[in-house]
N, C-alpha and C positions, 0 to 999 in steps of 0.2 A: 138451204140451197137457193131459195127464191131471193132471200135478202142479199146473198153474195152476188147473184146474177144482176140484181138491180144496182148494186154498188159498182160492179164492173161497168155496167151500161152507163151510169152517170159519169164515172171517171173518164170513160172514152168519149162521151158526148161533149164534155166541156174542157177537155185537155187537148192541146194542139201537139200531137205526136204522130209519127208515121206508124201505121199499124197494119197488120194483116189479119184478115178474118178467114178462118179455116172452117169450111162447111163440113160437118161430120154427122149429118142427119142419119146416114145409114148405120153408123156405129152406135148412135144413140137409140135407134130402133123405136122411135116415137111416131105415131101416126102423123102424116103430113098435115092433116086438117086440124091438128091440135094447135090452139092459139098460142100456147106457151112454147111450142116447138120453134117458131121463128126466133123468139128471144133467146132460147137455149142454143140453137144452132149458130145464130149470128154472133152471140157473145161468148160462146164456150171457150174459144181460144182467141184472145185479142192481145197480141204481144208486140213489143218493140221489135221491129225488124227493118232491115234496109235491103238493098239489092243483094241477092244471093244467086249463085249460079243455079240454073234449073237442074243441073246434074252435078253432084259433088264427087270428085275422084277420091276414093278411099285407099288407093294403093299405097299411099305414103303415110297412112294413119297407123297407129299402134293399137292392137287389139288388147282389151283389158280382161285377160283370162280366157283361155280356150273353153272353159266349162260354160261360158256364157252363150255359146252358139248352139246349144243343144235344142233349141226350140223356143219360140216366143209364146207368151201367154195370150189367151183370148182377151179381147176387149182392152187392149193396151195401145198407147200412142207412142210412136217414135218421134224424137225431136232432136234438133241440134241447138246447143247452147254455145254462145260465143262470148268470150270475156277478154279483157285487157288488164294490164297491171298498172294502168294510169292511176293517178292520185284520186282518191274518192271525191266525188262531186257532192255538193251540199245536198242534204236530204230534201226530198220534195215536201212542200208545205202541206201536202195531203197525206203524208205518211201517218199511219196509225200507231198505236202503242202495242200492237200485237207482237208476239215473239218473233225473233229472227229465225228463219228456216235454213238449215243446211241442205243444199240442193240434193246431195247424194243420199240423204236420208229418205227421200221421197221418190227415188227413181233407181233404175238399174243401169249404171254406166256401161257402155258396150265397147267404144273405141274412142281414141282422142288423137288430136294433132297438136303437139307442143308448138311453141313459138308465139309470135305476135301476129294476129290475135290467137289466143288459145281457143280451140274448138273441141267439143266432145259431142258424140252422139249417144243418146240414152233412150230408155224406154220407161214408161210409167203408166199406171192405171189411170182411167179417166178421172177419178176423184183426186188422185195425187197430182195429175197434170194441172187440174184447175187450181189446186193449192199453190203449186209452183208459180202459176200465172199471176195469181193475186199477190203473192209475196214479191214477185218481180216488179209488178206495177207499183207496189207500196214501198219499194226501195228497202226491202228487208230480206232479200235473198242472198245468202252467204255461200261463197265458193272456196274460201281458204287460200293460202299461199299468196295473199295480196291481190287475187284476181277479182275484178269487178264485172259482173254479168252485164253485157251490152245488148245482146239480141237473143231471142228464143223464137224458133219457128218449128212447127210440126212438119214432118216429112213422111213420104211414103217409102218405107224401107223394103227394098227387094229382099226376100227371104234368104236368097243364096249369097247375098253380098258379104256378110260376115264370115260365112264358111269359106268363101273364096279367099278372103283376106287371111283367114287362119291358115289355110293350105299354103298360100303364098309365103307367109312368114315362116312356116315350118320348113318349106323348101329352102328358104334363105338360111335358116339355122343349120340345116343338114349340109348344105354346100359349104358354109363357113367352117363347120366341124371337120368336114373332109379335107378342106384346104389346110387346116392346122395339123391334122393327124398325118398327112402325107404331103409335105410342102414341096417336095422335089418332083412329084409326078404331075405332068401336064394334064389339064382337064379341059373338057369342052366348055365353051361359054354357056353360062346358064341361060335358060329361056327368058325372054322378056317377062317381067312380072305382069300377072293378070290384073286388070283394073276392075274395081268394084264400084258400084254406083248407088247413090241415094237419089231417088227422083223426088223432087219437091213440087208440091202444088201450092201456089201462093198467089195473092193479089196485092198490088201496091196502091195505096191511095192516101190522100191527106187525112189527118186525124179527124177533122171536123166534117169531112165528106164521106163518112162511113156508110156502109150498107144500112146501118141502123137508122140513119137520118132519112133515107129514101124509102124505107120499107113501110108501107101503109099499115101492116099488122103491128109493127113495133111502135109506130107513132100512136096508134090507137090504144095500144096496151100501156103506154108510158104512164099516163095519169092514173088509170085504174090499178096498175101494179104498185105504184108508189103509195096510193091510198090504202091498198091492202096491207102493205108493209107497216104503215103507220098504225093500222088497227090491229095488227097481229099481236096476240098475247103469248106469254111464255108457255101457256098450257098447250099451244098448238105447235110448238117447236120441239121436236124429239131430242132426247138427251144425246149428247155427243159421246163417242166411245170412251173418251178420256175423262169424262165427268166423274167427280167423286160421289160414290154411292153411299158410303158410310164414312163419316168423319174419323172414326176410329181406325180405319184401314189405311190412313195416310201416316207417313212417318215425319220426323222432324224436318227433313229436307223438302217436304212437300210433294215428293214423287209417289206414285202409286206403289203398293208393296209387291212389285213383281220381281222375282228372281229368275233370270234367264240363264239357261245352261246350254252352252255350245259344245257339242261333241263331234263336230265334223259330219253330223248326220247319223251317227251310230246310236240306234235306239237302245241297245243293251247297255251301253255305257251311260246313256242318259238315265235309265232306270236305276243304275247303281248310284249315280251322283245324287239323284233325287232322294233315294232312301237315306243316303249319308246326310244330306241337308236336313231331312225331316227328323233325324236323330239328334241334330245339333241345335236347330233353331225352333222358335215357337211357331208351330204350324198354324196356330190360330190367327197369326198376324200376316203371313206371307203366302203368296201363290207362286208355285214353281212351274215354269214352262220350258219346253224344248225349243231352242232357237236353231233352226236349220240353216244351212249355208245360203240357200236362195232367199230366205227371209232376212238373214243378216245383211244381205246386200241391197234388198229392195224395199223392205217394209219400214215404216217410221217408228222403230222401237226405242230409239235413243232417249226420247223424252219421257218414256213410261217405264224405265227400268231402274230399280233401286240398286241391284247388284247384278253384274254379268260374271258368270263363272265359265272360264275356258278350261275344258277338261279333255283335251285331245293332244297327243304328242305328234300328230301329223303336222307337217310344215304348212303354215297358213299361207294362202295366196297373197300377193301384194295388195289386192283389193280388200281382202278381209283384214289384213294388218292395218291398212289405212282407216277402214271403217271402225275398228276397235280403238285405234289411237284417237280418232275423232271423238268417239264417245268419252274417252278419258279427258281430252282437252276441253270438253264442255262440262266438266265437273263430275263425270261418272265414277262409280266405284267398281273395281274389277278384281277378281280372284283368279289367278292363273295356277292351274294344277298340272304340272308337267307340260306346260304349253310352250310353243316356240315364239310367242309374242315377246318382243324385246324393245321396250321404249328407249328413247334417247337417254344416254348416260350409262347404258349397259351393253355388254356383248354376251352372247351365249356360246360357251365353249364345250365341245363334245368330250365326253369321258366314256367311250364305248365299253371299255373293260369293266366299268362299274354298273352298267345297265342292269336293273332289277337285282342287284346285289345288296345284301344287308350292309348298312353303314351306320355309324354312330352320329346322331344329330344333337347339337347343342343349340337350344332355342332360348332366346332372351325374352323373358316375360316383361309386361309393362311395369312391374314393380322392381325391375332390374335384377331379379333373381333368374337363375338359369335352370332349365329343364333338360335332362339327358334322356335320350330314348333311342331305340333301334328302329330304323325305317329302311325302306327300299329306295335305292337311288334311281333317278330317271335316266341316268347316262349322260347328263349335262350339268354344267355349273355356270354361275354368272361371274363375270369380271367387269370391273369398272371401265368405262370408256373414257380415255383421256381427252377426247374431243368435247366432253361435257354434255350437258342435257339436263334432265330432271334431277331433283334431289333424291339420292339413293341412301337408304338406311339398311344396315345389315341386321337381320332378325334371327337368322339361323345359319350355321355352318356345319359341314360334314367333315369327318376325319378319315376319309378313305385313302388318302395319299399321305405323303410326308408332311404336307402343310395343310391346315384347314382351308376349305374352299367355300365360297358363298353359295348357299342353297336356298335360302329364303330371304327375300329383300322386299322392302317397301319403297315404292317410287311415287313421288308426287309429280303430277303432269298438268301443265297449263295454268293459266291465271285463275281458273274457276275451281281450284282445289280438287282436281281430279286425283284419284288415289288408286294405286294398284299394289296388291301384295302377290308376289310371284314366287312359286315354289318349284324347285327341281328335286324334291323328294316326294315319293308317292303317298302323300297323306290321304289320298282318295282310295287307296288299295287296302283291303282287309288282309289280315295275316294269312288266311287260308286261300288266297287267290292265286298263289303261285306254287305249283307242285314241286318245282325244282329245289325248294328250300329244305325239304326233308323234315324229320322230326325235330332236330335241334333248331333249325331255322324257324319252324312254326312256333316252338316254345319261346324262342327269343322275341319274336314279333308279338306274340300274344302277351308276353310280360309287359311290353311297351304299349299295348293297345289302348289302355286307359289314358296314358300320357299323349298318345296320338290324338285322342278326342279332346284333351286339354288344349293342345296346340291349335286344333281346328276351331274350337270354341273361342279361344283368345283372338284368333285372326278374324273370325266372323264378327265378334263383338267390336273390334277396332274398326271394322268397315261399316259399323252403324246398325248391325242387326241385333235383335234381342234373342238371347239364348236361354231365357228363363220362361217357364210355363206361365202363361197369363192367368190361367185358372186351373184348379184341381178338378178333375172330372167328377160329376155328381155320383152319389151312390145309386146303384141299381137295385131293383127288387131282389129279395131273397126267395128262393124256391125250395120247397121240400121235395126231395127226390127219394125214391124207394128202390132198393134192390131186394128187399124181403118184406112181404106183406105183413107178416106177423109182428116183426120188430117195428115197422113203421106205424102199425096200428097201436102198439103199446105207447109209442111216442105221442101220437095224436091224442090218446086218452089222457096222458099226463099233461099235454099242452092245454087241453080243454079244462082240466082242473085248475091250472095256473091262471088262465086268461078268461075263463068263462064268467067269473064274477065281476070282471072289470071292463066288460064290453069289448073283449078281444084285444086288450092293451096290456103289454108286459113292460114293466119298468125295472131298470137295474142301473148300476153305476155306469154301464156301458152305453145307456141311452134308452130311448123308447122304441118298442117294436109293436106294430099293429098287425094283428093276425087277420088274414082274409080267408074265410072258410070257403069251401067249394060252393059256387053259385052266388057268392056275395060280390057286390061292386067294390072296387078298390077305393079306400078312403082318401080324403085330402090329407096331405102331409105337411107338417111344419118343419122348420129347420131342425136338424138333428134327429128326425124321426125316420124310421125305415119300415118297410112293409114285408110281411112274410106270407107268401101264397102257399096254401097247403095243397093246392092242385095246380101244377104248372101247365102252361100251354104246351101243345105238341112240339113246337120249336121255341125254345127259351133262350138258347145261346149258340153262337157260332164258335165259341172257344172251349166248349166242354161237350164231350160225347158220353151220355149215360150208358149207351150200348157198349162202348169201348171199356168204360169203367167196370161194368158188370162182368164183361168177358174175362178181365184179368184179376178180379177180386175173388179170392178163394178163402175167405175167412168164415169162422163160425159166428162171430159177433161184431168185431171191430169194423167200422166203416160202412155198416149196412144201411144206416139212415143218414142221408146227405142233406145238408143245408148248403145251397150253392148261390153265389152272387158273381156277376161279371165284375163289378167294382164295389169294394167295401173298404173301410178304414183298415181293418186287419181281420184275419180269420180268428185270431185269438180273442178279439173283442166280440166277435159274433157269438162265441160260446161262453165268454166270461159272464159271471153273475148267475142269472136264473138257469141258463142252458146247462151250465156245469153241474147243476143239481138233478139233471134228468136221470132216469133209471139206467143202470149199467147195461141192462139187456137190450137197450135201443141201439147201442153201437154208434153213437152220434159222431159225425165228422163234418167240419165246415171247410168248404173249398171255394177259392176265389181265383178269377183269371187275372185280377189286378188289385193291388193294395195301395192305398194312398198314405198309410201310416204304419207300414210293417214294423214289427218289433223284433229286436234281437236280444242276446244276453247282455245284461248290464245296462239295459235301456238304450242300446244302440239302435239306430234306424236301419231298416232293411229295405233297400230299393227293390221294388217288385213290379217290374213292367210286364207286359204281355210276353208269354214264352217262358215264364218262371212258374214252376209247380209250387203251389202254396196250399197248405192245409193245416188244420188243428184238429187233433183227435182227442176225444174224451175217454178216459180210462180210470177205473176204480180198482184199488189194490188194498188188501188187508195189511194193516201195519205189521202184523205178526208173520206175514209171508216172507219167503227168502228175498224176493225183490223189494218188498216193503221195508225190510231191514237195511237195504242197500240202494236207496232211491237214486244216488248219483249215477248208478249203472244204467238207468233208464235212458239218459241222453246218449250214452254210448251205443245202446242197442238200437235206438231210432236212427242214428247216423249210419250204423252198420247196415241196417235194413235198406236205406237209400242206395248205398254203394252196391249192395248185393242185388238190388232190383235190376241193375244194369248188367253186372258181371256174371250173373247166373243165367242170362239169356244165351242160347246157343249162338256162337259166333262172336259174342261180345265180351268174352272172358278177358281179353287183353286190353280193353278200354281202361286207361290208366286213371281210375278213380281211387282216391285214398282218403284216410281219416287223419285229422289233426286234433290232438287233445286240446280242449276237452270236448268240443261239440261241432267242429267244422268239417265240411266235406271239400276235398281238394282235388285239383288236377295235378297229378304227380305230387311233388313237394313245392310246386311253383305258385299256384293261384287258387284262391278260394272260389268255389262256385255254389256253396250252399251252407246251411247251418241248421241247428236244432235248438229249441228253447223249451224247457219244461217248467211249468208253474204248478205248485201243489198247495192244497189246503187239506186239513185234517178235520174230520167230523167223527167224533167217537174213536173207533178203532179202524177207520177207513180213510185212506188217502183218496182224494178226488184230484185227478191229474189232467192237465191240459198239455198235450205234446204238440208244439208248433214246429213246423218244418217248412223250409223254402229252399229250392235249389233250381239253378238255371238249366233248362232243357233245350230251348231253341232260341233264346235271346243272346245271340253271339256277342253283341257289343253292349257296353264298352270293355267287358272282361272276357269271360270264356263260358261256354256252355257244354252240356253233354254231347249234343249233336256235332259240335266242333270236333270233339275227340273221335266220334264215330266216323265222320267224313275223313279225318286224318288217317284212321285205320284203313279205310278204303283206298286212299291214295297210296299209302306206303306199301300195302300188301296186295293190291289189286282185288280187293273184296267188293262185294255188292251189298253191304249191310244197309238196311232201311234206317232212316232217321226215326227217332222215338218221339212219343207224344206225352204231354204232361199227364193226361187222365190215365194213360196206360201205366206210367211209372208211379203215380200216386197209389193206384190200386195194388200194384206189386209191392210197394214199400209197406203198405198197411198189412198185406198178407204175410210178409216176412216178419214184420214186427210182432204180430200175434204169435207166430211160431217161435220167435226168439224169446218172448216173454214166457211162453209155456215151457220151453226148454230150461230157462233160467229158474223158474219156480220148481222144476223137478230136480235139477242137478246143480244149481248154483252157478257161480261165475265160471267154473271150469268147463261148463258146457259150451261156452262161446269164446273164451279168451284166445284160443289158438287161431280161430278164424279172424278175430279182431286184430291180433298182432300181425297177421299176414297182410292186412290192409292199411295199417297205420304207418306214418312216415318217420317215427321216432326211434326205431330199434337201433341201439348202440350209439345214439346221438349223445355228444358231450355238450353240455349247456352251462351257462352261468346263471345263478339265481339272483333275481330281483334288480341287478344292475350290471354294467360292464365290468365293474370292479368287484362284483360279488363272488362268492365261492364257486369254483368249478364243480360240476356234478355230471354223473353219467346216468342217462335214463335207463331204468330197469323195466318198467311196465306199470301196470295198475295194481294197487293193493286190494285187499279184500273188500273195501268199501267203494272202490271205483275211483280213488284219488290217484294222482300221478306219484309214482315212487321213484326216487333218485338216490344215488349213492354219492356222498361227498366225503372224501377221506375214508375213515372207518365207520362213518355214520350212514344210516339209511333213513331218508326223510320222505314223508308223504306231503304232497302239495295239493291243497283243496282247489277245486275248480272255481268256486265263487271268489272273485276278486283277483284271479291270476289267469294268465294266458301266455301262449308261446309267441314270441317275436321271431318269426321264421327267418327273417333276414339277418338277424344277429345272434341266433341261437341263445335267446334269453328266455327264462321264465320270469315274466314281469308282472307287477301289480297293475291291474287295469285302472286307468284314470277315467273319471266320469264327469 
């Protein structure tokens, strides 16, 4: 600030211009005897001005938005800026290389008077007013539309002036409307318009006869101040707010990584859009902020924004439209989600009958392929404007009428490569956000939900954002949790035997595990190593409740000893190797809140974010037992246990969870939301089995989860069912699996086949085997070994699960490709 003030002083002292010095000591609130005060007050506003009326008549001015009269902010300065459209004069030889400032970025325009000269009254904070003054003096203040700023002067704005102007213009509009609505009825002459005034306090003097020249304090300070500036070090100058703090936080365009979301001031809508963006972009690289209407008009955000998201379907005021278009014209990137912003080259046409109705969208990818999906219409479409404007590219069209109409467009705006992608389909809206769609509409939108995220990701990527994770979250500690003291004690004794002779270190193909016994200090870990705490802290995770798990676990053995981690590669790898050799009586289960390398059947990756229930259970079976003779049935029993963990809860019987052969958990016959994987090894006459399971409980996007189905039941039937928790359903699934295994061991497959068939999606289905030209077959059920049994012609064929799967979209039993 001191350097800036000195620069202003020197510029004024040695340049011959007419200036006005506005004394604002009271506003600055600095003690009068402060030696710096005289310099600050005398130089704070030193602008080009010439003769202005002492009182300006506002009655013929145009108010810029009625919302702007609701009250002035404290510590702000009102001023008038005057400009002409004359040809630009040569730049001053004293002009710096600083960036050009757009005047409306640093102030709040209140009213203007078109014509020559153009005048506008505006309001700015003390800091922004000084920025405008410096930019004006250095000939780098930009106004747009060919206007060249000529004069700036601070004014005393009477608080009622704008309100009187607003009321006057409202009266005029009302009279005009009445005149048009009843043209034949005589009316009284309107009252003369009220006049509003701006009182100006100013002084006129020659540029080199300034107050600064005659002020003894300023003359005395001149030498010492300049000397202080010469000796000033960078260490004594505070960082500016726009300074780069971390080089990695800047992007290729050089702008700070700020994503601004404008929702018209609606906080609830902002939270929804922020959650959506956090699901699509790398949150390690960007910061998401709420841009409120007042901030959009007054604060200098344009230079510090990587992407502006407009997510309100309310009509934007002309001031906001101009503000956002100015951002575009200076190279800004903009995403419009059902927004009324319409740059040159486009017009927005209403389609009220389509508002919030499901329509079919055809989206063109960057590789020229097309993506078909069902989305909600915003009730508007775009049309090209014959008058011309920016370059318009069609990216997506909807087929809600006889002819396709433009719903997603890309518009380039301005010479600085400003770019906007504008959408009139509700890509921001989740499938369950509208009750009116009903069950069929919910299913249709859910089926397209993954593709909705594909479209969003492609759009955000084209706007320069990274939609890939910058890093995988590190593994968290593993904690030993107990629901049964005796069983956990048995596991600890076994663990002591395994790790006692190696300094508490367990090594297996899955990696290195360091055991921390009660009272020991945690060891240093190298890459690939994890730590197991045998005595967890009182609060070890916000994602898992041991109390909830205990409450719903009703087993004799299974799941009684828990290994829990917030983040791990996979629960299967936690038990693979040494842990799978633990004694059967320990009832060992591994649970994680998040997996970074989840595993599925055939080596498939299983995406497992927060909200997904994930566990691996250790089970031992005799090879000679009924289930030991029919191991393929185990995956069917585990999948059935998950479905029944929900559908046996009172009130949840109609939640449409189903089974798809061989090991998938489905919403109806539409979408997968979970699966089961069984790995087995044989030691002597005993199977050692790891049963891995993962299913979506509360992670609604990008596919579907159990709580989506619960909430849909509530909407359709007026119910009040509570959403379910992962720890609750894991405990219930393990409880039911133990019961199903016991029933199968006693009575064989017939004990559970009737229940299994009531939940699966294949009854009576006709399929083709292995290819679209393969033999047609009818699904009969499961054979005595748990394989799929089909009839083709006069033949009954059994299809083994390993290497084969259902293609639900084409009713094929196909060979899995790996």
